[in-house]
Steps between C-alpha positions, in 0.01 A plus 500: 500500500269723706535265796882519485485878482263507798730274705804709403327828594377347826854395585629851431236652727576252779880532470542813718289346777701177479830692514377688808405169661845362424664803658280474810587137549876564473727787581426837347750644258759708684494878478783641292758746626692648206853622567647720226853636468685655208654180363290229667822327591605609849284703740165358392645148493636533853165641617286233330717208611499608865132598489400157368705326768351708783142482368528121466645464850208700642240324284389823335298489175744718305754433227754748368613541143782715369521719192723768352439825317801431275582137576847350480556172316567307820534534875865573591691215661570710811123529560437131432793410729398742773147366509629142489695589816162582657362165385301653212528358149432751221718323244198430280368856511536727198448877498178604324363834390213633709175489303147637520381152600755478784384831646131432444507160668720601794335569831791725592782652295828594665765689307860495616681820398324521163179624344246295312464590133212748450276243333532250786498755783156629397359151567661450839249517780747498783864587440748519785838652427807372679740769385726473804669177388873576478658521154847357449545421869581133441288191527488475881385860558243479222377162623464626856303810397268296278456221756407756767230645270376155395475388863294811583271429205448134593429594861243758386331245270488250784270722709 
């Protein structure tokens, strides 16, 4: 029994070193960019979908996720269709409420015309506000404004 306990404890002690070795031998986990909008169903989805495409094209070690302060049940068909027109498939995405864990684990938090809830905002190390995204201007105008900002962000991360 003591021997089994010793082997088990030894394995637990060695596990972090082994995990680090595994990460060194493969690709490191990507850094997380968290996009947050009011409903997690339009602006943040457009931003995350385009960000992921651009970051992948440039081989950058970043991955975007999207969240909402007060999430909708689903992404509207006009957003899914608009992004599909850009070659981006978000049909399997579902709006989710922003959480402490999302903010804590993100390397960067970007809000799109909304504010993080007080509890989550106190944990955010780096929050960038994109409050100039047009409201109610139609998909194309909103998409263009967001894509311009996302392109600037990706270019800055590339340097």
